PLY file of the C-alpha trace (Angstrom):
ply
format ascii 1.0
element vertex 633
property float x
property float y
property float z
element edge 632
property int vertex1
property int vertex2
end_header
23.23 50.22 26.37
26.21 48.09 24.74
25.06 46.92 21.03
27.08 44.53 20.92
25.93 40.78 22.00
27.49 39.67 24.58
29.45 36.34 24.04
29.08 34.82 27.45
25.48 34.05 27.41
23.22 33.48 24.25
20.15 31.19 24.32
16.97 30.72 22.15
13.87 31.66 24.19
10.85 31.39 22.42
9.41 31.74 19.29
6.42 33.02 17.60
5.12 32.50 14.15
1.90 34.37 12.69
2.04 33.35 9.18
4.84 31.72 6.84
2.61 29.72 4.41
3.95 26.68 5.54
2.68 24.47 8.33
2.09 26.81 11.06
-0.08 29.72 11.85
-0.45 31.61 15.19
1.64 29.40 16.92
4.40 29.63 19.78
7.20 27.54 20.75
8.81 28.15 24.16
12.43 26.48 24.60
13.15 28.20 28.11
12.19 27.42 31.93
13.78 30.84 33.40
11.41 32.79 31.55
7.91 32.76 31.28
6.43 34.66 27.56
3.72 35.41 26.45
2.62 37.35 23.17
-0.32 39.65 22.60
-1.09 39.82 18.83
-3.68 41.84 19.12
-1.96 44.65 21.04
1.19 43.45 19.46
3.04 43.43 23.30
5.72 40.97 24.46
5.43 40.26 28.02
8.60 38.65 29.60
8.33 37.36 33.41
11.62 36.13 34.83
11.16 33.29 36.83
13.07 31.92 39.74
15.96 30.02 39.06
14.88 26.67 37.34
16.16 22.97 39.00
16.45 22.23 35.20
19.24 24.77 34.55
22.74 22.74 33.88
20.40 19.85 34.97
22.29 17.50 32.46
25.69 19.14 32.17
27.49 22.27 33.56
28.32 22.65 30.06
24.70 22.22 28.64
22.41 24.89 29.03
19.43 22.91 28.01
18.37 20.35 25.33
14.88 20.88 24.12
13.13 17.99 21.93
10.70 18.79 19.03
8.87 15.80 19.03
6.15 15.00 15.88
5.72 12.78 12.81
6.79 13.35 9.54
5.31 16.20 7.64
4.29 18.01 11.08
6.67 20.94 10.34
9.91 20.12 12.46
12.17 20.82 9.50
10.08 23.80 8.29
10.98 25.22 12.33
14.57 24.18 11.85
15.03 26.00 8.58
13.31 29.19 9.81
15.42 28.75 12.80
18.97 27.71 11.14
19.36 28.58 7.27
21.45 31.65 6.49
19.73 34.66 5.27
20.21 34.34 1.67
18.84 30.24 1.81
15.88 31.47 3.91
14.82 33.68 1.23
14.76 30.81 -0.96
12.94 28.75 1.17
10.04 31.05 2.88
8.43 33.19 0.08
6.92 35.64 2.62
4.97 38.46 1.81
5.86 41.57 3.18
2.58 43.43 1.81
0.55 40.77 3.91
1.05 42.61 7.50
-0.28 39.39 9.05
2.95 37.47 7.51
5.30 37.21 10.09
7.43 35.68 12.74
10.14 36.58 15.38
12.74 34.35 17.25
13.88 35.82 20.95
16.92 34.87 22.58
18.68 35.87 25.69
21.95 37.74 25.33
24.28 39.16 28.29
23.14 39.91 31.61
19.19 38.73 32.79
17.81 41.75 30.96
18.96 41.79 27.86
17.66 40.18 24.76
17.95 40.10 21.13
15.18 39.64 18.37
14.89 38.84 14.71
12.19 38.05 12.31
10.24 38.97 9.52
7.94 41.91 9.71
8.65 44.18 12.62
5.34 45.61 13.04
4.39 42.52 14.68
6.52 43.94 17.75
5.67 47.57 16.57
9.19 48.19 15.60
8.92 50.03 12.50
9.86 53.21 13.35
13.25 52.16 14.29
14.19 50.92 11.25
14.77 52.82 8.20
15.90 50.29 5.34
12.82 48.97 3.53
14.23 45.87 3.02
15.50 45.40 6.88
11.81 46.34 7.89
11.22 42.97 6.04
13.91 40.72 7.86
15.04 42.51 10.80
17.21 42.10 13.80
17.01 44.07 17.05
18.75 44.41 20.50
17.11 45.41 23.26
16.65 45.85 27.11
13.48 44.79 28.94
12.05 46.68 32.16
10.65 43.93 34.38
8.62 46.08 36.74
7.04 47.90 33.43
6.41 44.80 31.21
8.01 47.07 28.44
10.74 46.94 25.87
12.97 49.57 26.02
16.60 50.79 24.70
16.05 49.58 21.20
18.87 49.37 18.95
19.43 47.89 15.55
22.24 45.11 15.33
24.58 46.17 12.38
26.23 43.18 10.28
29.78 43.52 12.02
28.43 42.79 15.36
27.95 38.93 14.57
29.86 38.11 11.94
32.69 36.82 13.51
30.57 34.48 15.81
28.40 31.29 14.54
26.03 31.64 17.66
23.90 29.36 15.37
25.11 25.76 14.23
22.49 23.30 11.96
22.87 20.03 10.65
21.55 20.84 7.05
23.99 18.92 5.39
23.43 15.97 7.62
20.31 14.88 5.66
22.76 13.91 2.66
23.62 10.35 4.09
27.17 10.09 1.63
30.40 9.98 3.40
32.73 12.33 2.70
31.64 13.52 -0.51
34.43 14.64 -2.80
32.41 17.83 -4.21
29.23 19.38 -2.55
28.14 22.23 -4.85
25.38 23.39 -2.53
27.06 23.64 0.96
30.33 25.60 1.50
32.11 26.29 4.74
31.06 30.02 4.51
29.98 32.73 7.17
26.64 33.98 7.11
27.42 37.68 6.34
24.42 39.53 7.54
22.81 41.75 9.73
21.05 38.58 11.56
23.06 36.45 14.18
25.52 34.29 12.11
24.82 30.40 11.22
27.18 27.69 10.29
25.90 24.74 8.62
27.32 21.41 10.23
29.39 19.99 7.81
28.98 16.15 6.64
31.26 13.97 9.07
34.86 15.55 8.83
37.48 12.47 8.21
39.50 14.21 11.13
36.78 14.29 13.72
35.87 10.63 12.61
39.37 9.52 13.40
39.45 11.44 16.29
36.10 10.08 17.95
36.83 6.38 16.71
40.25 6.30 18.29
39.44 8.20 21.51
37.48 5.02 22.44
33.82 7.07 22.50
31.12 4.52 23.01
29.18 5.32 20.01
31.49 4.15 17.60
31.80 1.04 19.10
28.14 0.57 18.27
29.29 -0.37 15.01
30.42 -3.99 15.36
33.28 -4.14 12.60
36.66 -4.40 13.99
38.41 -4.25 11.21
36.69 -0.57 9.75
39.31 1.71 8.20
39.31 4.68 6.59
41.02 4.14 3.10
42.53 6.93 0.66
43.40 5.85 -2.30
44.90 7.88 -5.61
42.69 7.24 -8.51
45.10 7.14 -11.26
42.61 8.02 -13.73
44.06 8.33 -17.29
43.78 11.40 -19.28
45.97 10.35 -22.01
44.98 8.23 -25.04
48.46 6.30 -25.23
51.62 5.82 -23.87
53.45 7.78 -26.43
51.48 11.49 -24.67
52.97 10.19 -21.33
56.82 10.13 -23.19
55.84 13.23 -24.79
55.39 15.12 -21.47
57.99 13.43 -19.60
60.40 13.90 -22.34
61.88 10.24 -21.90
60.45 6.72 -21.51
60.70 5.54 -17.84
62.10 2.44 -17.13
59.84 -0.32 -14.92
62.73 -1.69 -13.58
63.93 1.81 -12.40
60.48 2.69 -11.09
60.12 -0.30 -8.86
63.49 0.30 -7.45
61.69 3.13 -5.77
60.63 2.77 -2.08
57.00 2.45 -1.44
56.32 5.64 -0.36
58.31 7.13 -3.20
56.03 5.34 -5.52
53.06 7.04 -3.78
54.50 10.53 -4.48
55.34 9.39 -7.69
51.51 8.59 -8.93
50.04 11.51 -6.97
52.30 13.79 -8.60
51.99 12.17 -11.78
48.15 12.33 -11.78
48.00 15.65 -10.52
50.49 16.76 -13.85
47.75 14.82 -15.90
44.59 16.29 -14.37
46.00 20.10 -14.83
47.41 19.41 -18.23
44.33 18.08 -19.69
42.00 20.21 -17.65
43.98 23.30 -17.95
46.97 23.78 -20.05
45.70 21.92 -23.43
42.87 24.80 -23.40
45.09 27.51 -23.57
47.10 27.51 -26.92
50.02 30.03 -26.11
50.41 28.86 -22.60
50.15 24.98 -24.02
52.99 25.63 -26.38
54.89 27.34 -24.03
54.70 24.92 -21.33
55.68 21.98 -23.78
59.06 23.47 -24.78
59.62 24.61 -21.05
59.40 20.26 -20.64
61.46 19.97 -23.64
64.33 21.57 -22.56
64.69 20.37 -19.05
68.17 19.02 -18.29
68.60 15.17 -17.57
68.19 14.25 -14.21
69.97 11.22 -11.99
66.34 10.40 -10.51
62.89 10.25 -11.97
61.69 11.13 -8.37
63.64 14.17 -8.94
62.50 14.58 -12.10
58.50 14.45 -11.46
59.24 16.86 -8.64
60.36 19.47 -11.02
57.61 18.41 -13.64
54.95 18.69 -11.32
56.18 22.17 -9.75
56.59 23.90 -13.46
52.84 22.19 -14.20
51.34 23.64 -11.05
52.93 27.12 -11.98
50.75 27.17 -15.31
47.98 26.77 -13.04
48.18 29.88 -11.30
49.24 31.59 -13.87
46.02 30.53 -16.42
43.73 30.95 -13.31
44.81 34.51 -13.82
46.26 34.93 -10.22
49.66 36.18 -11.51
51.25 34.96 -8.35
52.43 31.64 -6.94
49.45 29.98 -5.31
52.18 27.42 -3.73
49.80 24.45 -5.29
52.91 22.51 -5.20
54.19 22.87 -1.73
51.07 21.76 -1.01
51.38 18.40 -2.90
54.45 18.18 -1.30
53.69 18.54 2.09
51.28 15.99 1.60
53.70 13.51 0.36
55.89 14.73 3.53
53.18 13.83 5.74
52.52 10.43 4.39
57.00 9.56 5.04
55.73 10.66 8.18
53.38 7.33 8.46
54.67 4.10 9.52
54.64 1.57 6.93
51.43 -0.37 8.56
49.31 2.36 6.89
50.48 2.02 3.39
48.87 -0.39 1.00
50.45 -1.12 -2.17
50.36 -3.71 -4.94
51.23 -4.05 -8.54
51.19 -6.42 -11.86
53.46 -6.11 -14.73
51.02 -6.58 -17.88
53.69 -7.53 -20.93
52.97 -7.82 -24.44
54.74 -7.84 -27.76
54.64 -4.21 -27.84
55.21 -2.69 -24.57
54.79 -3.52 -20.57
52.69 -1.55 -18.31
52.56 -1.33 -14.18
48.99 -1.61 -13.07
49.46 -0.84 -9.20
47.35 0.00 -6.38
48.29 2.67 -3.89
46.00 3.50 -1.01
46.46 4.57 2.82
44.83 2.46 5.11
43.52 3.56 8.61
42.36 1.64 11.29
39.72 2.94 13.11
40.13 0.49 16.12
43.80 1.82 16.66
45.39 4.49 18.82
45.07 7.91 18.02
47.91 8.74 15.73
49.00 12.38 15.69
50.99 11.90 12.25
47.72 10.09 10.86
45.69 12.72 12.36
48.23 16.04 10.58
47.88 13.80 7.21
43.92 14.12 7.43
43.55 17.88 8.45
46.08 18.34 5.33
44.06 16.17 2.99
40.50 18.25 4.15
42.62 21.57 3.33
42.92 20.65 -0.04
39.49 19.12 -0.20
37.85 21.91 1.00
39.93 24.37 -0.28
39.72 27.20 -2.52
38.28 26.84 -6.24
42.23 26.63 -7.45
42.58 23.64 -5.84
39.16 22.13 -7.39
41.53 19.69 -9.16
43.29 18.26 -5.93
39.73 17.07 -5.15
39.52 14.61 -8.59
42.35 12.94 -7.52
41.69 10.85 -4.13
38.76 8.26 -3.97
37.92 8.49 0.36
35.72 5.49 1.63
35.21 2.98 4.52
36.74 -0.40 3.36
33.48 -2.32 4.75
30.00 -2.14 3.52
28.17 -0.64 6.12
24.49 0.20 6.85
22.32 3.21 6.25
21.99 3.15 9.99
25.97 2.83 10.46
26.63 5.71 8.01
24.00 8.17 9.66
25.48 7.15 12.99
29.19 8.27 12.07
28.01 11.64 10.32
26.03 13.10 12.98
28.41 12.32 15.74
31.35 13.77 13.44
29.14 16.51 12.75
27.95 16.99 16.31
31.83 17.25 16.90
32.51 19.62 14.11
29.86 21.72 15.99
31.21 21.61 19.36
34.67 22.55 18.30
34.18 25.08 15.78
33.55 28.43 17.99
35.54 31.76 17.53
38.19 32.82 20.15
35.68 34.96 22.31
32.74 33.17 21.88
30.85 31.52 25.16
27.70 29.98 23.82
26.36 28.43 20.89
23.07 27.23 19.77
22.81 23.65 18.17
20.17 22.82 15.98
19.86 18.86 15.16
16.88 17.76 12.87
16.25 14.34 13.06
19.95 13.45 14.07
18.65 9.95 15.04
17.09 9.27 11.60
17.60 5.72 10.65
19.03 4.69 13.81
18.54 1.34 15.75
16.22 2.18 18.90
19.20 1.06 21.06
21.06 3.61 19.66
18.37 6.27 19.77
17.68 5.52 23.37
21.51 6.48 24.45
22.06 9.02 21.82
21.23 11.74 25.13
23.78 9.99 27.01
26.36 9.64 24.50
25.79 13.76 23.52
26.39 14.64 27.04
29.65 12.59 27.17
30.67 14.31 23.99
30.04 17.83 24.87
31.79 17.03 28.73
34.95 15.46 27.00
35.71 18.96 24.77
38.22 21.30 26.29
36.50 24.49 26.48
34.75 27.02 28.57
31.64 26.94 25.97
27.84 26.52 26.98
25.39 24.95 24.57
22.15 24.51 23.96
20.81 21.65 21.83
17.24 21.97 20.21
16.91 18.33 18.41
14.25 16.89 16.54
12.83 13.21 16.88
9.70 11.14 15.53
10.89 8.40 17.67
9.77 7.71 21.62
13.08 6.12 22.48
14.72 9.61 23.26
12.20 10.92 25.46
12.98 9.39 28.70
15.78 11.38 29.41
14.74 14.80 28.85
12.31 16.69 31.27
8.73 17.05 29.82
8.84 20.86 30.04
11.77 20.83 27.49
9.87 18.57 25.07
7.84 20.07 22.64
4.95 18.04 20.40
3.51 18.45 17.37
0.53 17.14 16.57
-1.99 17.65 13.37
-5.36 17.71 13.92
-7.87 18.08 10.93
-4.91 19.55 9.03
-3.95 22.56 12.17
-0.70 21.99 14.15
-0.94 21.89 17.35
1.91 22.44 19.57
1.90 21.12 22.80
4.25 19.94 26.09
4.86 16.57 26.65
2.71 14.31 29.30
5.48 12.19 29.83
9.38 11.89 29.61
12.04 11.96 32.14
12.42 8.45 33.77
9.43 7.46 32.13
9.10 3.76 30.98
8.95 3.19 27.22
5.61 1.15 27.49
4.06 4.72 28.79
5.32 6.68 26.00
4.77 4.46 23.12
1.12 3.40 24.30
0.55 6.73 22.61
-0.30 6.34 19.36
1.12 9.41 18.27
4.62 7.95 18.11
3.41 4.87 15.95
2.10 6.88 13.17
5.13 7.18 11.44
7.26 4.08 12.49
5.06 0.98 11.15
2.38 0.31 8.76
-1.46 1.01 9.23
-2.18 -2.87 10.10
0.83 -3.30 12.17
-0.25 -0.31 14.04
-3.80 -1.30 14.79
-1.99 -4.75 16.03
-0.19 -3.03 18.17
-2.67 -0.78 19.71
-4.69 -3.70 20.35
-1.97 -5.54 22.05
-1.53 -2.22 24.06
-5.11 -1.93 25.15
-5.38 -5.75 25.79
-2.34 -5.14 28.30
-3.58 -2.33 29.81
-7.21 -3.83 30.67
-5.59 -7.06 32.11
-7.01 -7.54 35.64
-7.45 -10.62 38.26
-9.92 -12.28 35.46
-7.34 -12.97 33.16
-7.73 -15.91 30.68
-4.97 -17.96 30.22
-5.73 -18.67 26.77
-5.88 -14.93 25.95
-2.61 -14.27 27.62
-1.18 -16.80 25.24
-2.34 -15.24 22.45
-1.07 -11.73 22.92
2.06 -12.81 24.02
2.47 -15.00 20.72
1.54 -11.48 18.76
3.85 -9.93 20.64
6.90 -12.35 19.71
6.04 -11.67 16.02
7.30 -8.01 15.99
10.98 -8.37 14.98
11.82 -4.82 16.57
13.70 -6.63 19.47
13.69 -3.13 21.43
9.84 -3.11 21.19
8.78 -6.56 21.68
10.99 -6.57 25.00
9.03 -3.73 26.42
5.79 -5.14 25.23
6.65 -8.66 27.01
8.04 -6.70 29.89
4.84 -5.09 30.65
2.99 -7.90 29.81
4.50 -10.20 32.50
4.33 -6.92 35.15
0.44 -6.86 34.59
0.26 -10.67 34.88
2.37 -10.96 38.16
-0.03 -8.87 39.66
-2.59 -11.04 39.51
-0.66 -14.32 38.78
2.58 -14.86 39.88
3.11 -18.32 38.64
1.61 -17.58 35.23
4.17 -14.50 34.55
6.97 -16.87 35.67
6.03 -19.20 33.26
5.44 -16.85 30.42
8.56 -15.51 30.94
10.51 -18.74 31.10
8.94 -19.77 27.78
10.10 -16.23 25.98
13.58 -16.87 27.34
13.72 -20.12 26.02
12.39 -19.22 22.69
15.31 -16.26 22.89
18.11 -18.96 23.71
16.69 -21.01 20.56
17.11 -18.22 18.42
20.56 -17.40 19.78
21.70 -21.09 19.31
20.42 -20.84 15.40
22.37 -17.61 15.20
25.78 -19.02 16.57
25.27 -22.25 14.18
24.65 -20.15 11.30
28.01 -18.28 11.88
29.99 -21.47 12.69
28.64 -23.03 9.08
0 1
1 2
2 3
3 4
4 5
5 6
6 7
7 8
8 9
9 10
10 11
11 12
12 13
13 14
14 15
15 16
16 17
17 18
18 19
19 20
20 21
21 22
22 23
23 24
24 25
25 26
26 27
27 28
28 29
29 30
30 31
31 32
32 33
33 34
34 35
35 36
36 37
37 38
38 39
39 40
40 41
41 42
42 43
43 44
44 45
45 46
46 47
47 48
48 49
49 50
50 51
51 52
52 53
53 54
54 55
55 56
56 57
57 58
58 59
59 60
60 61
61 62
62 63
63 64
64 65
65 66
66 67
67 68
68 69
69 70
70 71
71 72
72 73
73 74
74 75
75 76
76 77
77 78
78 79
79 80
80 81
81 82
82 83
83 84
84 85
85 86
86 87
87 88
88 89
89 90
90 91
91 92
92 93
93 94
94 95
95 96
96 97
97 98
98 99
99 100
100 101
101 102
102 103
103 104
104 105
105 106
106 107
107 108
108 109
109 110
110 111
111 112
112 113
113 114
114 115
115 116
116 117
117 118
118 119
119 120
120 121
121 122
122 123
123 124
124 125
125 126
126 127
127 128
128 129
129 130
130 131
131 132
132 133
133 134
134 135
135 136
136 137
137 138
138 139
139 140
140 141
141 142
142 143
143 144
144 145
145 146
146 147
147 148
148 149
149 150
150 151
151 152
152 153
153 154
154 155
155 156
156 157
157 158
158 159
159 160
160 161
161 162
162 163
163 164
164 165
165 166
166 167
167 168
168 169
169 170
170 171
171 172
172 173
173 174
174 175
175 176
176 177
177 178
178 179
179 180
180 181
181 182
182 183
183 184
184 185
185 186
186 187
187 188
188 189
189 190
190 191
191 192
192 193
193 194
194 195
195 196
196 197
197 198
198 199
199 200
200 201
201 202
202 203
203 204
204 205
205 206
206 207
207 208
208 209
209 210
210 211
211 212
212 213
213 214
214 215
215 216
216 217
217 218
218 219
219 220
220 221
221 222
222 223
223 224
224 225
225 226
226 227
227 228
228 229
229 230
230 231
231 232
232 233
233 234
234 235
235 236
236 237
237 238
238 239
239 240
240 241
241 242
242 243
243 244
244 245
245 246
246 247
247 248
248 249
249 250
250 251
251 252
252 253
253 254
254 255
255 256
256 257
257 258
258 259
259 260
260 261
261 262
262 263
263 264
264 265
265 266
266 267
267 268
268 269
269 270
270 271
271 272
272 273
273 274
274 275
275 276
276 277
277 278
278 279
279 280
280 281
281 282
282 283
283 284
284 285
285 286
286 287
287 288
288 289
289 290
290 291
291 292
292 293
293 294
294 295
295 296
296 297
297 298
298 299
299 300
300 301
301 302
302 303
303 304
304 305
305 306
306 307
307 308
308 309
309 310
310 311
311 312
312 313
313 314
314 315
315 316
316 317
317 318
318 319
319 320
320 321
321 322
322 323
323 324
324 325
325 326
326 327
327 328
328 329
329 330
330 331
331 332
332 333
333 334
334 335
335 336
336 337
337 338
338 339
339 340
340 341
341 342
342 343
343 344
344 345
345 346
346 347
347 348
348 349
349 350
350 351
351 352
352 353
353 354
354 355
355 356
356 357
357 358
358 359
359 360
360 361
361 362
362 363
363 364
364 365
365 366
366 367
367 368
368 369
369 370
370 371
371 372
372 373
373 374
374 375
375 376
376 377
377 378
378 379
379 380
380 381
381 382
382 383
383 384
384 385
385 386
386 387
387 388
388 389
389 390
390 391
391 392
392 393
393 394
394 395
395 396
396 397
397 398
398 399
399 400
400 401
401 402
402 403
403 404
404 405
405 406
406 407
407 408
408 409
409 410
410 411
411 412
412 413
413 414
414 415
415 416
416 417
417 418
418 419
419 420
420 421
421 422
422 423
423 424
424 425
425 426
426 427
427 428
428 429
429 430
430 431
431 432
432 433
433 434
434 435
435 436
436 437
437 438
438 439
439 440
440 441
441 442
442 443
443 444
444 445
445 446
446 447
447 448
448 449
449 450
450 451
451 452
452 453
453 454
454 455
455 456
456 457
457 458
458 459
459 460
460 461
461 462
462 463
463 464
464 465
465 466
466 467
467 468
468 469
469 470
470 471
471 472
472 473
473 474
474 475
475 476
476 477
477 478
478 479
479 480
480 481
481 482
482 483
483 484
484 485
485 486
486 487
487 488
488 489
489 490
490 491
491 492
492 493
493 494
494 495
495 496
496 497
497 498
498 499
499 500
500 501
501 502
502 503
503 504
504 505
505 506
506 507
507 508
508 509
509 510
510 511
511 512
512 513
513 514
514 515
515 516
516 517
517 518
518 519
519 520
520 521
521 522
522 523
523 524
524 525
525 526
526 527
527 528
528 529
529 530
530 531
531 532
532 533
533 534
534 535
535 536
536 537
537 538
538 539
539 540
540 541
541 542
542 543
543 544
544 545
545 546
546 547
547 548
548 549
549 550
550 551
551 552
552 553
553 554
554 555
555 556
556 557
557 558
558 559
559 560
560 561
561 562
562 563
563 564
564 565
565 566
566 567
567 568
568 569
569 570
570 571
571 572
572 573
573 574
574 575
575 576
576 577
577 578
578 579
579 580
580 581
581 582
582 583
583 584
584 585
585 586
586 587
587 588
588 589
589 590
590 591
591 592
592 593
593 594
594 595
595 596
596 597
597 598
598 599
599 600
600 601
601 602
602 603
603 604
604 605
605 606
606 607
607 608
608 609
609 610
610 611
611 612
612 613
613 614
614 615
615 616
616 617
617 618
618 619
619 620
620 621
621 622
622 623
623 624
624 625
625 626
626 627
627 628
628 629
629 630
630 631
631 632
């Protein structure tokens, strides 16, 4: 048997949790419609039955193997399951303190890989599958990975082999949106999550990176519908040089540059040259004060080298050379002994800026004059409108910026130079929408050359979304996947506690987690694909997290009244329930309940239903008129 996991087909099928001291015990999750899988704990036996071709295979797209939803209220254990499946090995050890001496402690996940009868399993406590004889290392006995074939005739595992670390490290099979939980936009530094591979004997994981600038720009300028949800025609990415002062007075500036910079000479520079000047000057002072000054011998040598500089014809040529010398000291003091090329990197940033058209460059200044000195206060920024057409030069600049911002520690100073933000205030939901789709794009486009499949875990990507955004999430996801030009096939596992995503997914692909008497109950959904929202939300399961207790009780009363409407309806009661529905602020939920109320009434009294609909439409027209009036004031 070929021990190397095949690249052409990799899919999570089944998870069994015996005991992990968090949320679940003796619980299983199934993510496949191609196999019936059963696990017998008493006999430590795994039974896999191949089913006939499922109608759900490629149901959503030829590029999507399946989309599975994990649904449950907050605190039910969704994130626990996702951490178990998505965390890298060292992070998993930090989160799950499993006791290897407890034979009941453990779990495993079963994956399909390669041909029909090839499988991969990883988990904790290999005794759950009677596999301890195949593994010698005690630590690996705790957290193990096994590649095997399965005999569907005898229902037995056979040809078992240990999966070594180098079988997996070049292929990130699992992407996990752990970082997207932090909704900050393009953080300058992130001490917790770095772009790294999961070098272990398990399958490689990658954490989905918070919305990258290049991904945001690409998606926003290529007319993806979901970015049009943010109703702001002037939304732009702004990259500004911070221009922080690391020196106490102007005298220090003169000392470093060995001459006084004439304001008139500076203001004769082209705008893009001023941008270069400010960028390099900021870098010089940052490196000087945070690196060079801390080493006296290097500091004295550095100042002497600057003092001996010859006169230059232009201040641009002079600052170029000073920055080049300064960056050389950065390399030496960091102990590398070789030139890392940091100046060349900064020079390339400036060259990319020069390739931009002038419309992207915002520059303003104010000269402060006193009896002692005159000073130029200026703002240098690049403004990239997200409603413009895609510009390759802009993309190239953003790509280079991200290389520096996410580069090695030697480029740590680079992260302090720029402030990156969106020019307008946006809501938490809009920020989450940007980060979510940009992060998904990262996962879709970061596979390796030989990779043909990937599993993408999205833990509540719809958090803070408006209900309308949630209801279109699956459709937008499918369109995004289909727009990617590669040969990959994806499996998505998505958690949510909202009902509005469910109607796009077949019920066999939806797993519900409920809590009954402090126990987690896992079951498949009763209603899903193409169900109307009213049928879904009338299950109180979906109301427990989204509204307060009193509101939940009142909504349940409305649902009960609507369900019990018959030909003996009382017009006064109907008006009362209609008015109660009108109090609901969430337009989406309100429209669903109004629609169902009218539908029920029309079965018995069409005139009353039409009058009620007319009344609600008049109310809505009045609301719109008021809002238009406010906008015109």
